[in-house]
C-alpha positions in Angstrom: -71.1 -25.6 86.7 -68.3 -26.7 89.1 -69.5 -28.8 92.0 -68.0 -31.2 94.5 -67.4 -33.8 91.7 -64.6 -31.7 90.3 -62.6 -32.0 93.6 -63.3 -35.7 93.9 -62.0 -36.8 90.5 -59.4 -39.6 90.8 -56.2 -37.7 90.1 -56.6 -35.2 93.0 -59.2 -36.7 95.3 -56.6 -38.3 97.7 -54.5 -35.2 98.0 -57.5 -32.9 98.6 -59.1 -35.2 101.1 -55.8 -35.7 102.9 -55.1 -32.0 103.0 -58.5 -31.2 104.4 -58.2 -34.0 106.9 -54.8 -32.9 108.1 -56.0 -29.3 108.4 -59.0 -30.3 110.4 -56.9 -32.6 112.7 -54.3 -29.8 113.2 -57.0 -27.2 114.1 -58.8 -29.7 116.4 -55.5 -30.4 118.1 -54.7 -26.7 118.6 -58.2 -26.1 120.0 -57.8 -29.1 122.4 -54.4 -27.8 123.5 -55.9 -24.3 124.2 -58.8 -25.8 126.2 -56.4 -27.9 128.3 -54.0 -25.1 128.9 -56.8 -22.7 129.9 -57.8 -25.2 132.6 -54.2 -25.5 133.8 -53.7 -21.7 133.9 -57.0 -21.1 135.6 -56.0 -23.7 138.3 -52.6 -22.0 138.7 -54.1 -18.6 139.1 -56.7 -19.8 141.6 -53.9 -21.4 143.7 -51.9 -18.2 143.6 -55.0 -16.1 144.6 -55.7 -18.5 147.4 -52.1 -18.0 148.7 -52.6 -14.2 148.6 -50.4 -13.5 145.6 -51.7 -10.5 143.6 -50.8 -8.8 140.4 -48.4 -5.9 140.5 -50.9 -3.7 138.7 -53.7 -4.4 141.1 -54.8 -1.5 143.3 -53.2 -1.5 146.7 -55.7 -1.9 149.6 -53.4 -1.0 152.4 -54.6 1.3 155.1 -52.4 4.5 155.0 -53.0 5.2 158.7 
């Protein structure tokens, strides 16, 4: 039966652990980047909304009278 000991044998242990570590670090970095960028984009959109800028696709609320 193959278990964790197969992956941690001396010839390949360093490569496998490094590959997993690099993958985890890359994914964590991307998730962090997305979280920070989401906060920045939310702040930009809030500022635009506060200044009265709307989306082109938003329904017009002008009074036709």
